[in-house]
Short mmCIF file of the C-alpha atoms (twelve columns), coordinates in Angstrom:
data_MODEL
# 
_entry.id   MODEL 
# 
loop_
_atom_site.group_PDB 
_atom_site.id 
_atom_site.type_symbol 
_atom_site.label_atom_id 
_atom_site.label_alt_id 
_atom_site.label_comp_id 
_atom_site.label_asym_id 
_atom_site.label_seq_id 
_atom_site.Cartn_x 
_atom_site.Cartn_y 
_atom_site.Cartn_z 
_atom_site.pdbx_PDB_model_num 
ATOM 1   C CA . MET A 1   -20.295 -24.846 15.381 1 
ATOM 2   C CA . THR A 2   -16.594 -22.680 15.827 1 
ATOM 3   C CA . ASP A 3   -14.579 -21.064 13.358 1 
ATOM 4   C CA . PRO A 4   -10.850 -22.036 13.561 1 
ATOM 5   C CA . LEU A 5   -9.336  -18.934 12.091 1 
ATOM 6   C CA . LEU A 6   -11.379 -17.049 14.375 1 
ATOM 7   C CA . THR A 7   -10.883 -16.080 17.369 1 
ATOM 8   C CA . ALA A 8   -13.413 -15.875 20.741 1 
ATOM 9   C CA . SER A 9   -13.606 -11.855 20.051 1 
ATOM 10  C CA . MET A 10  -14.051 -11.999 16.668 1 
ATOM 11  C CA . GLN A 11  -10.328 -11.225 15.340 1 
ATOM 12  C CA . VAL A 12  -8.547  -13.486 12.692 1 
ATOM 13  C CA . VAL A 13  -5.946  -15.203 14.045 1 
ATOM 14  C CA . VAL A 14  -2.527  -14.552 12.718 1 
ATOM 15  C CA . ARG A 15  -0.384  -17.130 11.614 1 
ATOM 16  C CA . GLU A 16  3.301   -16.466 11.271 1 
ATOM 17  C CA . ASP A 17  3.518   -19.179 9.352  1 
ATOM 18  C CA . TRP A 18  1.317   -18.481 7.084  1 
ATOM 19  C CA . LEU A 19  2.211   -15.064 6.479  1 
ATOM 20  C CA . ARG A 20  5.442   -15.633 5.568  1 
ATOM 21  C CA . LYS A 21  4.085   -17.170 3.123  1 
ATOM 22  C CA . THR A 22  4.604   -13.998 0.503  1 
ATOM 23  C CA . VAL A 23  7.421   -12.251 0.639  1 
ATOM 24  C CA . GLU A 24  7.733   -8.694  -1.357 1 
ATOM 25  C CA . PRO A 25  11.125  -6.313  -1.604 1 
ATOM 26  C CA . ILE A 26  10.500  -3.044  -0.078 1 
ATOM 27  C CA . LEU A 27  8.735   -0.115  -1.709 1 
ATOM 28  C CA . GLU A 28  10.249  3.282   -1.443 1 
ATOM 29  C CA . PRO A 29  12.273  2.460   1.290  1 
ATOM 30  C CA . GLY A 30  13.011  5.829   2.668  1 
ATOM 31  C CA . LEU A 31  9.776   7.492   3.171  1 
ATOM 32  C CA . PRO A 32  9.122   8.155   6.248  1 
ATOM 33  C CA . ILE A 33  6.651   6.483   8.322  1 
ATOM 34  C CA . VAL A 34  4.298   7.643   11.928 1 
ATOM 35  C CA . ASP A 35  2.420   4.436   11.998 1 
ATOM 36  C CA . PRO A 36  -0.825  6.313   14.085 1 
ATOM 37  C CA . HIS A 37  -2.993  3.095   14.776 1 
ATOM 38  C CA . HIS A 38  -1.803  -0.211  17.274 1 
ATOM 39  C CA . HIS A 39  -2.788  -2.104  20.286 1 
ATOM 40  C CA . LEU A 40  -0.798  -4.272  23.303 1 
ATOM 41  C CA . TRP A 41  -2.430  -6.664  24.732 1 
ATOM 42  C CA . THR A 42  -1.618  -10.161 26.170 1 
ATOM 43  C CA . HIS A 43  -5.327  -12.456 25.603 1 
ATOM 44  C CA . ALA A 44  -5.373  -16.092 25.883 1 
ATOM 45  C CA . ASP A 45  -5.465  -16.419 22.132 1 
ATOM 46  C CA . GLU A 46  -3.176  -13.475 21.874 1 
ATOM 47  C CA . VAL A 47  -0.049  -11.704 22.694 1 
ATOM 48  C CA . TYR A 48  0.829   -8.584  20.965 1 
ATOM 49  C CA . VAL A 49  3.969   -7.104  22.934 1 
ATOM 50  C CA . LEU A 50  6.430   -4.206  22.895 1 
ATOM 51  C CA . PRO A 51  9.178   -6.766  21.492 1 
ATOM 52  C CA . ASP A 52  5.950   -8.215  18.429 1 
ATOM 53  C CA . LEU A 53  5.072   -4.717  17.922 1 
ATOM 54  C CA . LEU A 54  9.050   -4.347  16.588 1 
ATOM 55  C CA . ALA A 55  9.724   -7.153  15.012 1 
ATOM 56  C CA . ASP A 56  6.508   -6.339  12.703 1 
ATOM 57  C CA . THR A 57  8.270   -2.489  12.737 1 
ATOM 58  C CA . GLY A 58  11.367  -3.113  11.796 1 
ATOM 59  C CA . SER A 59  10.312  -5.346  9.248  1 
ATOM 60  C CA . GLY A 60  11.485  -3.383  6.092  1 
ATOM 61  C CA . HIS A 61  10.141  0.154   6.153  1 
ATOM 62  C CA . ASP A 62  10.958  3.472   8.182  1 
ATOM 63  C CA . ILE A 63  8.964   2.898   10.974 1 
ATOM 64  C CA . ARG A 64  9.981   6.801   12.932 1 
ATOM 65  C CA . GLY A 65  7.178   6.047   15.338 1 
ATOM 66  C CA . THR A 66  3.707   4.842   15.934 1 
ATOM 67  C CA . ILE A 67  0.750   5.292   18.112 1 
ATOM 68  C CA . PHE A 68  -1.307  2.984   20.596 1 
ATOM 69  C CA . VAL A 69  -4.810  3.196   21.239 1 
ATOM 70  C CA . GLN A 70  -6.749  2.278   23.905 1 
ATOM 71  C CA . CYS A 71  -8.053  -2.239  24.102 1 
ATOM 72  C CA . GLY A 72  -8.676  -2.228  27.579 1 
ATOM 73  C CA . GLU A 73  -4.863  -3.744  28.304 1 
ATOM 74  C CA . MET A 74  -3.715  -3.827  32.216 1 
ATOM 75  C CA . TYR A 75  -6.718  -1.739  33.697 1 
ATOM 76  C CA . ARG A 76  -6.499  -2.119  37.761 1 
ATOM 77  C CA . ALA A 77  -7.669  -4.471  39.016 1 
ATOM 78  C CA . GLY A 78  -9.184  -2.535  41.802 1 
ATOM 79  C CA . GLY A 79  -10.577 0.705   42.732 1 
ATOM 80  C CA . PRO A 80  -13.127 2.596   41.112 1 
ATOM 81  C CA . GLU A 81  -14.880 1.665   37.582 1 
ATOM 82  C CA . GLU A 82  -13.830 5.175   36.033 1 
ATOM 83  C CA . GLU A 83  -10.086 5.154   37.491 1 
ATOM 84  C CA . LYS A 84  -8.963  1.414   36.034 1 
ATOM 85  C CA . SER A 85  -7.968  2.560   32.980 1 
ATOM 86  C CA . LEU A 86  -5.569  4.015   34.235 1 
ATOM 87  C CA . GLY A 87  -3.160  1.218   34.363 1 
ATOM 88  C CA . GLU A 88  -3.760  1.101   30.948 1 
ATOM 89  C CA . THR A 89  -1.644  4.462   31.265 1 
ATOM 90  C CA . GLU A 90  0.512   3.583   32.920 1 
ATOM 91  C CA . TYR A 91  1.135   0.606   30.990 1 
ATOM 92  C CA . VAL A 92  1.817   2.236   28.058 1 
ATOM 93  C CA . THR A 93  3.400   5.268   29.518 1 
ATOM 94  C CA . GLY A 94  5.940   2.065   31.059 1 
ATOM 95  C CA . VAL A 95  6.449   0.787   26.730 1 
ATOM 96  C CA . ALA A 96  7.516   3.781   25.591 1 
ATOM 97  C CA . ALA A 97  9.769   4.583   27.872 1 
ATOM 98  C CA . THR A 98  11.078  1.196   27.230 1 
ATOM 99  C CA . SER A 99  11.429  1.916   23.714 1 
ATOM 100 C CA . ALA A 100 12.600  5.609   23.898 1 
ATOM 101 C CA . SER A 101 15.845  4.596   25.651 1 
ATOM 102 C CA . GLY A 102 17.264  3.295   22.248 1 
ATOM 103 C CA . ARG A 103 17.775  0.103   23.172 1 
ATOM 104 C CA . HIS A 104 16.014  -1.378  20.618 1 
ATOM 105 C CA . GLY A 105 16.022  0.506   18.136 1 
ATOM 106 C CA . ARG A 106 15.042  4.201   16.722 1 
ATOM 107 C CA . THR A 107 11.506  3.258   15.953 1 
ATOM 108 C CA . ARG A 108 9.540   5.065   18.915 1 
ATOM 109 C CA . ALA A 109 7.152   3.186   19.731 1 
ATOM 110 C CA . CYS A 110 4.490   4.278   21.383 1 
ATOM 111 C CA . ALA A 111 5.487   7.889   21.048 1 
ATOM 112 C CA . GLY A 112 1.874   8.801   21.365 1 
ATOM 113 C CA . MET A 113 -0.833  7.495   23.736 1 
ATOM 114 C CA . ILE A 114 -4.898  7.261   23.393 1 
ATOM 115 C CA . GLY A 115 -6.155  6.855   26.403 1 
ATOM 116 C CA . MET A 116 -9.953  5.865   27.463 1 
ATOM 117 C CA . VAL A 117 -12.064 8.167   29.865 1 
ATOM 118 C CA . ASP A 118 -15.862 7.514   29.572 1 
ATOM 119 C CA . LEU A 119 -17.124 10.830  28.202 1 
ATOM 120 C CA . THR A 120 -20.675 9.086   29.499 1 
ATOM 121 C CA . LEU A 121 -18.825 11.016  32.791 1 
ATOM 122 C CA . GLY A 122 -19.681 14.441  31.335 1 
ATOM 123 C CA . ASP A 123 -18.829 17.066  33.803 1 
ATOM 124 C CA . ARG A 124 -16.446 14.325  35.540 1 
ATOM 125 C CA . VAL A 125 -14.503 14.024  32.641 1 
ATOM 126 C CA . THR A 126 -12.111 16.554  33.490 1 
ATOM 127 C CA . ALA A 127 -10.664 14.804  36.939 1 
ATOM 128 C CA . LEU A 128 -9.922  12.027  35.206 1 
ATOM 129 C CA . LEU A 129 -7.997  13.627  32.181 1 
ATOM 130 C CA . GLU A 130 -5.890  15.208  34.167 1 
ATOM 131 C CA . ARG A 131 -4.918  12.279  35.945 1 
ATOM 132 C CA . HIS A 132 -3.949  10.487  32.424 1 
ATOM 133 C CA . VAL A 133 -2.177  13.248  31.376 1 
ATOM 134 C CA . ALA A 134 -0.056  13.747  34.633 1 
ATOM 135 C CA . ILE A 135 0.579   9.962   34.642 1 
ATOM 136 C CA . ALA A 136 1.799   9.885   30.535 1 
ATOM 137 C CA . GLY A 137 2.762   13.941  30.253 1 
ATOM 138 C CA . PRO A 138 2.479   15.013  26.616 1 
ATOM 139 C CA . ARG A 139 2.465   10.940  25.267 1 
ATOM 140 C CA . PHE A 140 -1.176  11.286  25.916 1 
ATOM 141 C CA . CYS A 141 -2.425  12.545  23.628 1 
ATOM 142 C CA . GLY A 142 -6.271  11.991  22.703 1 
ATOM 143 C CA . ILE A 143 -8.584  9.171   24.176 1 
ATOM 144 C CA . ARG A 144 -11.282 6.283   22.309 1 
ATOM 145 C CA . ASN A 145 -14.386 5.237   23.649 1 
ATOM 146 C CA . ARG A 146 -15.969 1.877   23.039 1 
ATOM 147 C CA . THR A 147 -18.245 2.671   20.350 1 
ATOM 148 C CA . ALA A 148 -18.558 0.352   17.766 1 
ATOM 149 C CA . TRP A 149 -21.840 -1.212  17.859 1 
ATOM 150 C CA . HIS A 150 -24.638 -2.824  15.552 1 
ATOM 151 C CA . GLU A 151 -27.658 -5.167  17.050 1 
ATOM 152 C CA . SER A 152 -26.645 -8.447  14.489 1 
ATOM 153 C CA . PRO A 153 -24.699 -10.500 17.109 1 
ATOM 154 C CA . ASP A 154 -23.318 -11.965 14.020 1 
ATOM 155 C CA . VAL A 155 -21.316 -7.605  13.793 1 
ATOM 156 C CA . ARG A 156 -18.691 -7.908  16.434 1 
ATOM 157 C CA . SER A 157 -15.142 -6.161  16.519 1 
ATOM 158 C CA . ASN A 158 -15.303 -5.021  19.997 1 
ATOM 159 C CA . LEU A 159 -13.316 -7.181  22.859 1 
ATOM 160 C CA . VAL A 160 -16.519 -6.473  24.983 1 
ATOM 161 C CA . SER A 161 -20.121 -5.606  23.598 1 
ATOM 162 C CA . PRO A 162 -20.451 -1.648  24.590 1 
ATOM 163 C CA . PRO A 163 -23.535 -0.441  25.226 1 
ATOM 164 C CA . PRO A 164 -25.919 0.505   22.210 1 
ATOM 165 C CA . GLY A 165 -26.284 4.060   22.719 1 
ATOM 166 C CA . PRO A 166 -22.895 6.225   23.616 1 
ATOM 167 C CA . LEU A 167 -22.920 8.189   20.423 1 
ATOM 168 C CA . ALA A 168 -26.738 9.186   20.894 1 
ATOM 169 C CA . ASN A 169 -26.323 10.009  24.656 1 
ATOM 170 C CA . PRO A 170 -26.353 13.572  25.549 1 
ATOM 171 C CA . ALA A 171 -23.802 13.148  28.683 1 
ATOM 172 C CA . PHE A 172 -21.571 12.472  26.185 1 
ATOM 173 C CA . ILE A 173 -21.398 15.247  24.426 1 
ATOM 174 C CA . VAL A 174 -20.903 17.135  27.788 1 
ATOM 175 C CA . GLY A 175 -17.764 14.872  28.186 1 
ATOM 176 C CA . ALA A 176 -16.776 15.621  24.131 1 
ATOM 177 C CA . LYS A 177 -16.433 19.454  25.085 1 
ATOM 178 C CA . ARG A 178 -14.814 18.732  28.232 1 
ATOM 179 C CA . LEU A 179 -12.271 16.392  26.488 1 
ATOM 180 C CA . ALA A 180 -11.707 19.564  23.173 1 
ATOM 181 C CA . ALA A 181 -11.405 22.017  26.512 1 
ATOM 182 C CA . PHE A 182 -8.189  19.528  26.867 1 
ATOM 183 C CA . GLY A 183 -6.823  20.072  22.780 1 
ATOM 184 C CA . LEU A 184 -6.971  17.088  23.146 1 
ATOM 185 C CA . PRO A 185 -8.513  14.970  20.147 1 
ATOM 186 C CA . LEU A 186 -11.903 12.071  20.273 1 
ATOM 187 C CA . ASP A 187 -10.914 8.299   17.525 1 
ATOM 188 C CA . VAL A 188 -14.428 6.991   17.244 1 
ATOM 189 C CA . TRP A 189 -14.562 3.767   16.270 1 
ATOM 190 C CA . CYS A 190 -18.172 2.717   14.835 1 
ATOM 191 C CA . TYR A 191 -19.606 1.125   11.966 1 
ATOM 192 C CA . HIS A 192 -20.997 2.587   8.585  1 
ATOM 193 C CA . PRO A 193 -24.849 2.996   9.677  1 
ATOM 194 C CA . GLN A 194 -23.525 5.121   12.934 1 
ATOM 195 C CA . LEU A 195 -21.815 7.713   10.855 1 
ATOM 196 C CA . PRO A 196 -24.594 9.593   10.902 1 
ATOM 197 C CA . LEU A 197 -24.492 9.817   15.306 1 
ATOM 198 C CA . VAL A 198 -20.532 11.122  14.085 1 
ATOM 199 C CA . GLU A 199 -22.267 13.596  12.358 1 
ATOM 200 C CA . LYS A 200 -24.270 15.103  14.457 1 
ATOM 201 C CA . LEU A 201 -20.953 15.086  17.216 1 
ATOM 202 C CA . ALA A 202 -19.161 17.330  15.126 1 
ATOM 203 C CA . ARG A 203 -21.040 19.328  14.259 1 
ATOM 204 C CA . ALA A 204 -22.873 19.841  18.352 1 
ATOM 205 C CA . VAL A 205 -18.758 20.584  19.507 1 
ATOM 206 C CA . PRO A 206 -17.004 21.769  16.445 1 
ATOM 207 C CA . GLU A 207 -13.925 23.096  18.902 1 
ATOM 208 C CA . LEU A 208 -12.821 19.041  19.047 1 
ATOM 209 C CA . THR A 209 -11.120 16.863  16.702 1 
ATOM 210 C CA . ILE A 210 -12.441 14.171  16.397 1 
ATOM 211 C CA . VAL A 211 -10.517 11.471  14.051 1 
ATOM 212 C CA . VAL A 212 -12.846 8.280   12.524 1 
ATOM 213 C CA . ASP A 213 -11.244 4.973   12.180 1 
ATOM 214 C CA . HIS A 214 -10.698 2.107   9.651  1 
ATOM 215 C CA . VAL A 215 -12.957 4.481   7.835  1 
ATOM 216 C CA . GLY A 216 -15.768 4.704   8.886  1 
ATOM 217 C CA . GLY A 217 -16.025 0.380   9.442  1 
ATOM 218 C CA . PRO A 218 -17.779 -0.514  5.679  1 
ATOM 219 C CA . LEU A 219 -19.816 -3.355  7.388  1 
ATOM 220 C CA . GLY A 220 -19.590 -6.495  5.334  1 
ATOM 221 C CA . VAL A 221 -21.290 -9.499  7.784  1 
ATOM 222 C CA . GLY A 222 -24.150 -9.989  9.290  1 
ATOM 223 C CA . PRO A 223 -27.249 -8.143  7.593  1 
ATOM 224 C CA . PHE A 224 -23.882 -6.581  5.236  1 
ATOM 225 C CA . LEU A 225 -22.800 -10.221 3.826  1 
ATOM 226 C CA . GLY A 226 -22.594 -10.006 0.480  1 
ATOM 227 C CA . LYS A 227 -23.673 -6.840  -0.227 1 
ATOM 228 C CA . ARG A 228 -20.811 -4.910  -0.655 1 
ATOM 229 C CA . ASP A 229 -22.988 -2.288  -3.490 1 
ATOM 230 C CA . GLU A 230 -25.336 -1.713  -1.524 1 
ATOM 231 C CA . VAL A 231 -23.223 -0.572  1.179  1 
ATOM 232 C CA . PHE A 232 -20.379 1.108   -0.655 1 
ATOM 233 C CA . PRO A 233 -23.116 4.081   -1.940 1 
ATOM 234 C CA . VAL A 234 -24.487 4.365   1.505  1 
ATOM 235 C CA . TRP A 235 -20.941 4.668   3.369  1 
ATOM 236 C CA . LYS A 236 -19.621 6.893   0.710  1 
ATOM 237 C CA . LYS A 237 -22.241 9.385   0.780  1 
ATOM 238 C CA . GLN A 238 -21.907 9.581   4.750  1 
ATOM 239 C CA . MET A 239 -17.807 10.139  4.593  1 
ATOM 240 C CA . GLN A 240 -18.255 13.391  2.124  1 
ATOM 241 C CA . ALA A 241 -20.770 14.686  4.657  1 
ATOM 242 C CA . LEU A 242 -18.810 13.968  6.845  1 
ATOM 243 C CA . ALA A 243 -15.773 15.422  5.180  1 
ATOM 244 C CA . ALA A 244 -17.726 18.848  4.355  1 
ATOM 245 C CA . LEU A 245 -16.866 19.898  8.584  1 
ATOM 246 C CA . PRO A 246 -13.194 21.042  8.801  1 
ATOM 247 C CA . ASN A 247 -13.557 19.666  12.655 1 
ATOM 248 C CA . VAL A 248 -13.472 15.180  11.606 1 
ATOM 249 C CA . VAL A 249 -9.817  13.808  10.479 1 
ATOM 250 C CA . VAL A 250 -9.880  9.984   8.710  1 
ATOM 251 C CA . LYS A 251 -7.564  7.247   9.822  1 
ATOM 252 C CA . VAL A 252 -7.262  4.779   6.329  1 
ATOM 253 C CA . GLY A 253 -6.634  1.432   7.203  1 
ATOM 254 C CA . GLY A 254 -8.758  -1.038  9.291  1 
ATOM 255 C CA . LEU A 255 -10.062 -3.274  6.434  1 
ATOM 256 C CA . THR A 256 -8.608  -6.515  6.875  1 
ATOM 257 C CA . MET A 257 -10.251 -6.707  10.019 1 
ATOM 258 C CA . GLN A 258 -13.533 -9.386  9.824  1 
ATOM 259 C CA . VAL A 259 -16.532 -7.214  10.341 1 
ATOM 260 C CA . SER A 260 -15.335 -5.377  6.757  1 
ATOM 261 C CA . GLY A 261 -16.643 -9.178  4.964  1 
ATOM 262 C CA . PHE A 262 -12.773 -8.936  3.765  1 
ATOM 263 C CA . GLU A 263 -11.603 -12.844 3.252  1 
ATOM 264 C CA . PHE A 264 -8.467  -12.812 2.119  1 
ATOM 265 C CA . HIS A 265 -7.808  -15.349 5.235  1 
ATOM 266 C CA . ARG A 266 -9.523  -18.096 4.091  1 
ATOM 267 C CA . GLN A 267 -6.404  -18.033 0.861  1 
ATOM 268 C CA . PRO A 268 -3.965  -21.259 1.131  1 
ATOM 269 C CA . ARG A 269 -1.059  -17.935 0.946  1 
ATOM 270 C CA . PRO A 270 -1.722  -14.016 1.881  1 
ATOM 271 C CA . PRO A 271 -2.537  -11.662 -0.225 1 
ATOM 272 C CA . GLY A 272 0.420   -9.341  -1.720 1 
ATOM 273 C CA . SER A 273 -0.038  -5.778  -2.164 1 
ATOM 274 C CA . GLU A 274 -1.128  -5.624  -5.159 1 
ATOM 275 C CA . GLU A 275 -4.767  -7.764  -3.871 1 
ATOM 276 C CA . LEU A 276 -4.906  -5.745  -1.293 1 
ATOM 277 C CA . ALA A 277 -4.464  -2.210  -2.773 1 
ATOM 278 C CA . ARG A 278 -7.012  -3.041  -5.475 1 
ATOM 279 C CA . ALA A 279 -9.523  -4.189  -3.007 1 
ATOM 280 C CA . TRP A 280 -9.080  -1.546  -0.643 1 
ATOM 281 C CA . ARG A 281 -8.265  1.477   -3.596 1 
ATOM 282 C CA . PRO A 282 -12.478 2.504   -3.973 1 
ATOM 283 C CA . TYR A 283 -12.246 3.391   0.056  1 
ATOM 284 C CA . VAL A 284 -9.129  4.606   -0.234 1 
ATOM 285 C CA . GLU A 285 -9.432  6.794   -2.993 1 
ATOM 286 C CA . THR A 286 -12.899 7.565   -1.382 1 
ATOM 287 C CA . CYS A 287 -11.176 9.218   1.766  1 
ATOM 288 C CA . ILE A 288 -8.279  10.991  0.115  1 
ATOM 289 C CA . GLU A 289 -11.161 12.768  -2.441 1 
ATOM 290 C CA . ALA A 290 -13.570 13.620  0.273  1 
ATOM 291 C CA . PHE A 291 -10.827 14.715  3.433  1 
ATOM 292 C CA . GLY A 292 -8.062  16.087  1.136  1 
ATOM 293 C CA . ALA A 293 -3.898  14.444  2.497  1 
ATOM 294 C CA . GLN A 294 -3.707  16.489  5.049  1 
ATOM 295 C CA . ARG A 295 -6.789  15.375  6.937  1 
ATOM 296 C CA . CYS A 296 -5.860  11.430  6.093  1 
ATOM 297 C CA . MET A 297 -3.504  9.402   8.182  1 
ATOM 298 C CA . PHE A 298 -2.649  5.942   7.109  1 
ATOM 299 C CA . GLU A 299 -2.811  3.255   9.488  1 
ATOM 300 C CA . SER A 300 -1.653  -0.444  10.860 1 
ATOM 301 C CA . ASN A 301 -4.272  -1.443  12.555 1 
ATOM 302 C CA . PHE A 302 -2.369  -4.274  14.488 1 
ATOM 303 C CA . PRO A 303 -2.351  -7.241  15.273 1 
ATOM 304 C CA . VAL A 304 -6.092  -6.693  14.073 1 
ATOM 305 C CA . ASP A 305 -5.666  -6.688  10.544 1 
ATOM 306 C CA . LYS A 306 -2.273  -9.479  10.938 1 
ATOM 307 C CA . GLY A 307 -5.066  -11.675 10.462 1 
ATOM 308 C CA . MET A 308 -5.647  -11.757 6.927  1 
ATOM 309 C CA . CYS A 309 -1.911  -9.483  6.231  1 
ATOM 310 C CA . SER A 310 1.756   -8.895  7.169  1 
ATOM 311 C CA . TYR A 311 2.457   -5.579  7.987  1 
ATOM 312 C CA . PRO A 312 5.124   -4.921  5.049  1 
ATOM 313 C CA . VAL A 313 2.834   -5.835  2.800  1 
ATOM 314 C CA . LEU A 314 0.379   -3.235  4.202  1 
ATOM 315 C CA . TRP A 315 2.664   -0.965  3.512  1 
ATOM 316 C CA . ASN A 316 3.395   -1.535  0.694  1 
ATOM 317 C CA . ALA A 317 -0.255  -2.250  0.008  1 
ATOM 318 C CA . LEU A 318 -0.851  1.865   0.575  1 
ATOM 319 C CA . LYS A 319 2.195   3.474   -0.792 1 
ATOM 320 C CA . ARG A 320 0.650   1.608   -4.129 1 
ATOM 321 C CA . LEU A 321 -2.149  3.426   -3.766 1 
ATOM 322 C CA . ALA A 322 -0.733  6.018   -3.091 1 
ATOM 323 C CA . GLY A 323 1.563   6.358   -6.198 1 
ATOM 324 C CA . GLY A 324 0.083   9.206   -7.808 1 
ATOM 325 C CA . ALA A 325 -0.020  11.798  -4.913 1 
ATOM 326 C CA . GLY A 326 2.942   14.615  -4.605 1 
ATOM 327 C CA . ALA A 327 5.622   15.139  -2.377 1 
ATOM 328 C CA . ALA A 328 3.710   16.897  0.611  1 
ATOM 329 C CA . GLU A 329 0.333   14.511  0.255  1 
ATOM 330 C CA . LYS A 330 2.410   11.744  0.842  1 
ATOM 331 C CA . THR A 331 4.319   13.018  3.349  1 
ATOM 332 C CA . ALA A 332 0.356   13.868  5.409  1 
ATOM 333 C CA . LEU A 333 -0.388  10.354  4.343  1 
ATOM 334 C CA . PHE A 334 2.282   8.272   5.515  1 
ATOM 335 C CA . SER A 335 3.061   10.992  9.077  1 
ATOM 336 C CA . GLY A 336 2.316   14.794  8.656  1 
ATOM 337 C CA . THR A 337 -1.511  14.375  9.412  1 
ATOM 338 C CA . ALA A 338 -0.638  12.426  12.822 1 
ATOM 339 C CA . MET A 339 1.878   14.439  13.963 1 
ATOM 340 C CA . LYS A 340 -0.693  17.280  13.553 1 
ATOM 341 C CA . THR A 341 -3.617  16.005  14.757 1 
ATOM 342 C CA . TYR A 342 -2.039  13.923  17.795 1 
ATOM 343 C CA . ARG A 343 0.703   17.019  18.406 1 
ATOM 344 C CA . LEU A 344 3.382   15.116  18.802 1 
ATOM 345 C CA . SER A 345 5.559   17.954  17.723 1 
ATOM 346 C CA . ARG A 346 4.901   18.868  21.411 1 
ATOM 347 C CA . LEU A 347 7.211   15.429  22.793 1 
ATOM 348 C CA . PRO A 348 10.512  16.561  24.568 1 
ATOM 349 C CA . GLU A 349 13.560  16.575  22.366 1 
ATOM 350 C CA . ALA A 350 14.100  13.538  23.959 1 
ATOM 351 C CA . LEU A 351 11.434  11.933  23.523 1 
ATOM 352 C CA . ALA A 352 10.369  12.865  20.041 1 
ATOM 353 C CA . ILE A 353 9.784   11.301  16.522 1 
ATOM 354 C CA . ASP A 354 13.256  12.218  14.713 1 
ATOM 355 C CA . LEU A 355 11.572  12.356  10.865 1 
ATOM 356 C CA . ALA A 356 14.431  14.501  9.164  1 
ATOM 357 C CA . PRO A 357 15.930  12.317  5.834  1 
ATOM 358 C CA . ARG A 358 18.296  9.541   6.817  1 
# 
């Protein structure tokens, strides 16, 4: 039986009318934010494009810039399979140029973009990376492959299920070394049982910056349903092991995806920021304590997380969780780590993200 609150790709359905039931004042409205993780797409059951993104980024928080993350959007219809993702880079480059015109507000949407080059291609990665960079220039700030996988059919978050072993494929390490030579980081979206593979990769390619998406993917569905207390210490131990490696950074967010096991979307009203902060605190505090603020960056993961909470409430929750941080730590968490990791300071002045006080 299908679940009316889930899309065919197991994302929580976004219901704008439901989200409007919980409205809060914006906390610390003058705090500059760079949102380092969002998508744009046009699916049969959901559309989230530039006007939708700008409606969210313009909803109260001071979002200075954003980073688009690959999601298989606007791939080329023909040509070699390994080149089809160039279409996504072309599309996002156009969106970024539209935003950089200044005609749609001050937020620099898609100031950076994380694209897709299949690292299992090994040595062939170099020529493909050169083509992506030629299209997007300094906006091209990293890549991500589809690596989140679990054998249970009830554990799914990718729109297209990947093969089970890209992280374990020896060719993946060869491709990762080619990526490192470009000075570009690798985003890794995996589930917590896969974290040992991420650790192995980080040790094999110490010159590569690896960004672990969504706090390392602690699962709460399928065989992990109702086992949060069992999963948490396993996840925590592995995240601490990753934190011991200086080339690993973590994105702190993504906890309101369906695979996390939280079910805020089934409540009569959306959660407020205090409720979210209580639920997220163990994961957020673990990451910040292990990695330090200089290797953590807060993210929205919109529109995926939008199925359970609104953009203003999400950032309010993250601000609550950073309430005890000093000024330098807050800067790192909300903008600095993202700017440094993705080298966004390289952007030409006309395209740069302005983080000066307003």
